[in-house]
C-alpha positions as CSV (number, residue, x, y, z in Angstrom):
1,X,-11.2,12.6,5.3
2,X,-11.4,16.4,4.9
3,X,-7.6,16.6,4.5
4,X,-7.7,13.9,1.9
5,X,-10.5,15.6,0.0
6,X,-8.7,18.9,0.1
7,X,-5.5,17.3,-1.2
8,X,-7.4,15.6,-4.0
9,X,-9.1,18.8,-5.0
10,X,-5.7,20.6,-5.1
11,X,-4.2,17.9,-7.3
12,X,-7.2,17.8,-9.6
13,X,-6.8,21.5,-10.4
14,X,-3.2,21.1,-11.5
15,X,-4.0,19.9,-15.0
16,X,-6.1,23.0,-15.7
17,X,-4.1,25.5,-13.7
18,X,-0.5,24.5,-14.3
19,X,1.0,24.7,-17.8
20,X,3.1,21.9,-19.0
21,X,6.3,21.9,-16.9
22,X,9.7,20.4,-17.4
23,X,10.0,19.1,-13.9
24,X,11.9,15.9,-13.6
25,X,10.5,13.6,-10.9
26,X,11.8,10.2,-10.0
27,X,9.7,7.6,-8.1
28,X,11.6,4.8,-6.3
29,X,9.4,2.1,-4.8
30,X,10.0,-1.2,-3.2
31,X,7.1,-3.0,-5.0
32,X,7.9,-6.1,-6.9
33,X,7.1,-6.3,-10.6
34,X,4.7,-9.3,-10.1
35,X,2.6,-7.5,-7.5
36,X,-0.7,-6.2,-9.0
37,X,-0.9,-3.7,-6.1
38,X,2.1,-1.7,-7.5
39,X,0.7,-1.7,-11.0
40,X,-2.1,0.6,-9.6
41,X,0.5,2.8,-8.0
42,X,2.3,3.1,-11.3
43,X,-0.9,4.0,-13.0
44,X,-1.3,6.9,-10.6
45,X,2.3,8.0,-11.2
46,X,1.8,7.9,-14.9
47,X,-1.5,9.7,-14.8
48,X,0.0,12.5,-12.7
49,X,2.8,12.9,-15.2
50,X,0.4,13.2,-18.0
51,X,-1.8,15.7,-16.1
52,X,1.1,17.9,-15.0
53,X,3.5,17.6,-18.0
54,X,6.3,16.4,-15.7
55,X,8.9,13.9,-16.8
56,X,8.3,11.0,-14.5
57,X,10.3,7.8,-14.1
58,X,9.2,4.9,-11.9
59,X,11.9,2.6,-10.7
60,X,11.9,-0.5,-8.4
61,X,14.1,-3.5,-7.6
62,X,13.2,-6.8,-9.2
63,X,12.7,-8.4,-5.8
64,X,12.2,-7.0,-2.2
65,X,15.8,-5.9,-1.9
66,X,16.7,-2.9,0.4
67,X,20.3,-2.8,-0.8
68,X,19.3,-2.5,-4.4
69,X,16.5,0.0,-3.5
70,X,19.1,2.2,-1.7
71,X,21.3,2.1,-4.8
72,X,18.3,3.2,-6.9
73,X,17.7,6.1,-4.6
74,X,21.4,7.1,-4.7
75,X,21.4,6.9,-8.5
76,X,18.3,9.2,-8.6
77,X,20.0,11.7,-6.3
78,X,23.0,11.8,-8.7
79,X,20.6,12.9,-11.5
80,X,19.5,15.9,-9.4
81,X,15.8,15.7,-10.2
82,X,13.3,18.4,-9.3
83,X,11.6,15.9,-6.9
84,X,11.9,12.4,-5.5
85,X,9.2,10.1,-4.3
86,X,10.1,7.1,-2.2
87,X,8.4,4.3,-0.3
88,X,10.2,3.5,3.0
89,X,9.6,-0.1,4.0
90,X,12.8,-0.1,6.1
91,X,13.9,3.2,7.5
92,X,17.2,1.9,8.9
93,X,18.3,0.5,5.5
94,X,17.0,3.4,3.3
95,X,17.5,6.3,5.7
96,X,21.1,7.2,4.7
97,X,20.1,7.4,1.0
98,X,17.0,9.5,1.7
99,X,19.0,11.8,3.9
100,X,21.5,12.3,1.1
101,X,18.7,13.3,-1.2
102,X,17.4,15.9,1.4
103,X,21.0,17.2,2.0
104,X,21.3,17.7,-1.8
105,X,18.3,20.0,-1.7
106,X,16.0,17.6,-3.5
107,X,12.3,17.8,-2.3
108,X,11.3,14.3,-1.1
109,X,7.8,12.9,-0.5
110,X,7.3,9.4,0.8
111,X,4.3,7.3,-0.1
112,X,2.8,3.9,0.9
113,X,5.2,2.9,3.7
114,X,7.3,5.0,6.1
115,X,4.8,7.2,7.8
116,X,6.5,6.5,11.1
117,X,10.0,7.6,10.0
118,X,9.5,10.0,7.2
119,X,9.6,13.3,9.2
120,X,12.8,12.4,11.0
121,X,14.5,11.7,7.7
122,X,13.6,15.1,6.4
123,X,10.8,14.0,4.1
124,X,8.3,16.8,3.3
125,X,5.2,14.8,3.8
126,X,3.8,11.3,3.5
127,X,0.9,10.0,1.4
128,X,-0.4,6.7,2.8
129,X,-2.0,5.2,5.8
130,X,-0.9,4.3,9.3
131,X,-0.2,0.6,8.9
132,X,-0.5,-0.3,12.6
133,X,-3.8,1.6,12.8
134,X,-5.2,0.0,9.7
135,X,-4.3,-3.4,11.1
136,X,-5.9,-2.6,14.4
137,X,-9.1,-1.4,12.6
138,X,-9.2,-4.7,10.7
139,X,-8.6,-6.7,13.9
140,X,-11.4,-4.9,15.8
141,X,-13.8,-5.5,12.9
142,X,-13.0,-9.2,12.6
143,X,-13.4,-9.7,16.4
144,X,-16.7,-7.9,16.2
145,X,-17.7,-10.3,13.4
146,X,-17.0,-13.3,15.7
147,X,-13.4,-14.2,15.1
148,X,-11.6,-15.9,18.0
149,X,-8.3,-17.2,16.7
150,X,-6.4,-15.7,13.8
151,X,-3.5,-15.9,11.4
152,X,-1.8,-13.0,9.6
153,X,-0.3,-14.0,6.3
154,X,2.8,-12.0,5.4
155,X,4.0,-12.3,1.8
156,X,6.9,-9.9,2.1
157,X,8.9,-10.7,5.3
158,X,11.2,-7.9,6.2
159,X,8.9,-5.1,5.1
160,X,8.4,-3.1,8.3
161,X,5.0,-1.8,7.0
162,X,3.6,-5.3,6.7
163,X,5.0,-6.3,10.2
164,X,3.1,-3.3,11.6
165,X,-0.1,-4.5,9.9
166,X,0.1,-7.8,11.7
167,X,1.0,-6.1,15.0
168,X,-2.0,-3.8,14.7
169,X,-4.2,-6.7,13.8
170,X,-3.1,-8.7,16.9
171,X,-3.9,-5.7,19.2
172,X,-7.3,-4.9,17.6
173,X,-8.3,-8.6,17.5
174,X,-7.5,-9.1,21.1
175,X,-7.2,-12.9,20.6
176,X,-4.4,-15.3,19.7
177,X,-2.8,-14.4,16.3
178,X,0.0,-16.3,14.5
179,X,2.0,-14.8,11.7
180,X,2.4,-17.1,8.7
181,X,5.4,-16.0,6.5
182,X,5.3,-16.8,2.8
183,X,6.4,-15.3,-0.5
184,X,4.7,-13.6,-3.5
185,X,3.4,-16.9,-4.8
186,X,-0.3,-17.5,-4.6
187,X,0.1,-21.2,-4.8
188,X,2.4,-21.2,-1.8
189,X,0.0,-18.9,0.1
190,X,-2.9,-21.2,-0.6
191,X,-0.9,-24.2,0.6
192,X,0.2,-22.5,3.8
193,X,-3.2,-21.1,4.7
194,X,-4.7,-24.6,4.1
195,X,-2.0,-26.2,6.2
196,X,-2.6,-23.7,9.0
197,X,-6.3,-24.4,9.0
198,X,-5.9,-28.1,8.9
199,X,-3.4,-28.2,11.7
200,X,-5.5,-26.1,14.0
201,X,-9.3,-26.2,13.4
202,X,-9.8,-23.5,16.0
203,X,-8.3,-20.9,13.6
204,X,-11.4,-19.1,12.3
205,X,-9.9,-15.8,11.0
206,X,-7.4,-15.1,8.2
207,X,-5.9,-11.6,7.5
208,X,-4.0,-11.3,4.2
209,X,-1.7,-8.4,3.5
210,X,-2.3,-8.2,-0.2
211,X,-5.5,-9.0,-2.1
212,X,-4.3,-10.7,-5.3
213,X,-1.3,-12.5,-3.8
214,X,-2.8,-13.5,-0.4
215,X,-6.5,-12.7,-0.1
216,X,-7.6,-14.6,-3.2
217,X,-5.6,-17.8,-2.5
218,X,-6.7,-17.6,1.2
219,X,-10.4,-17.6,0.0
220,X,-9.5,-20.6,-2.3
221,X,-7.9,-22.5,0.6
222,X,-11.0,-21.9,2.9
223,X,-13.3,-23.0,0.1
224,X,-11.3,-26.2,-0.6
225,X,-11.7,-27.2,3.0
226,X,-15.4,-26.4,3.1
227,X,-14.7,-24.0,6.1
228,X,-17.6,-21.5,5.7
229,X,-17.0,-20.5,9.3
230,X,-13.7,-18.9,8.5
231,X,-13.5,-15.1,8.2
232,X,-11.1,-13.9,5.5
233,X,-10.1,-10.3,5.1
234,X,-7.3,-8.7,3.2
235,X,-5.4,-5.4,2.7
236,X,-5.8,-3.8,-0.6
237,X,-8.1,-4.5,-3.5
238,X,-8.3,-6.8,-6.5
239,X,-11.3,-7.6,-8.7
240,X,-11.2,-11.2,-7.7
241,X,-11.1,-10.5,-3.9
242,X,-13.8,-7.8,-4.2
243,X,-16.0,-10.4,-6.0
244,X,-15.4,-12.7,-3.1
245,X,-16.5,-10.0,-0.7
246,X,-19.6,-9.2,-2.8
247,X,-20.4,-12.9,-2.8
248,X,-20.1,-13.2,0.9
249,X,-17.0,-15.5,0.7
250,X,-14.8,-12.9,2.3
251,X,-15.4,-10.4,5.1
252,X,-14.0,-7.2,3.7
253,X,-11.0,-5.5,2.0
254,X,-8.9,-2.7,3.4
255,X,-8.4,0.0,0.8
256,X,-5.5,2.4,1.1
257,X,-6.2,3.9,-2.4
258,X,-2.8,3.3,-3.8
259,X,-3.7,5.1,-7.0
260,X,-3.6,8.3,-4.9
261,X,-0.3,7.2,-3.4
262,X,1.2,7.3,-6.9
263,X,-0.7,10.3,-8.2
264,X,-0.6,12.9,-5.3
265,X,3.2,13.0,-4.6
266,X,4.0,13.5,-8.3
267,X,1.3,16.2,-8.5
268,X,2.5,17.9,-5.4
269,X,6.2,17.9,-6.6
270,X,5.1,19.3,-10.0
271,X,3.2,22.1,-8.2
272,X,6.3,22.7,-6.0
273,X,8.6,22.9,-9.0
274,X,6.3,25.4,-10.7
275,X,5.2,27.6,-7.8
276,X,7.0,26.5,-4.7
277,X,3.8,25.2,-3.1
278,X,3.5,22.2,-0.8
279,X,0.8,20.9,1.5
280,X,1.5,21.5,5.2
281,X,1.2,17.9,6.4
282,X,0.7,14.2,5.7
283,X,-2.2,13.0,3.5
284,X,-4.0,9.9,4.8
285,X,-5.1,7.9,1.8
286,X,-6.7,5.2,4.0
287,X,-7.7,2.9,5.6
288,X,-11.2,2.4,4.2
289,X,-13.0,-1.0,4.9
290,X,-14.8,-2.2,1.8
291,X,-17.6,-4.5,2.9
292,X,-20.1,-6.5,1.0
293,X,-22.4,-3.6,0.5
294,X,-19.8,-1.5,-1.3
295,X,-17.7,-4.2,-3.0
296,X,-19.7,-4.4,-6.2
297,X,-19.3,-0.6,-6.8
298,X,-15.5,-0.8,-7.1
299,X,-14.9,-4.1,-8.9
300,X,-14.8,-2.5,-12.3
301,X,-12.4,0.3,-11.2
302,X,-10.2,-2.4,-9.6
303,X,-10.1,-4.3,-12.9
304,X,-9.2,-1.0,-14.7
305,X,-6.2,-0.6,-12.3
306,X,-7.6,2.5,-10.5
307,X,-8.9,0.9,-7.2
């Protein structure tokens, strides 16, 4: 956490220490418009732009589409910005576009996903969490809480970062885990989780990969079946899922502090444009397990789009 605290402290001084700059920074993310997680990332991006005076644009495809995302990165490169922020859910698909940005002399920082491939693509640093390690930590905790057979609900099939979460979960859990593919539709998630629990009563552990889209409907599915023996945990935060944790209806949430994932790369690139400064390594924004004791403290911030 020392590295994260130092990075936050550095970014926090920018508003006071750096005069308004004319840096042009483009953020290209894979997050879909209907995903509340990415609205928090956008809030961080916008706040960093306000604090630094940089001109910041946030762009993303309308659906999880690596071809369209590559095109958005290519278009950003053609604009020759002072800095580029990208998420990298698929290094093979997006690598050529990112490498073109690096070859053009554009400073690139990755955030959220891509920690495993960022350095080899020439990215300066990554702000995020190790998805495999985060999944492993969740699996270990759920096994410690008594889980014996689990499902991992993936709402964005094809996103390597989410695959790594499920793989880490399986390793940390140490018991049988089945991946349940779905889409960004809470109604479908609830239906599939309920079906999985009904078809196999031995399933007693559910890991969601997004709080609003998966965690909340998973809790609803468990409640509808009256299965108070089922442990439900989820990546990321939402006011609704945090309330479920606070009420004892869910085990915990895994917070990667996505506001920082939006804020810090923009702040770092603004600082780089003004002074040529850049941190010397990746910044781990998570994971942090938010359990029942802490859930109530962050509900309000989650509702405000910060946590």
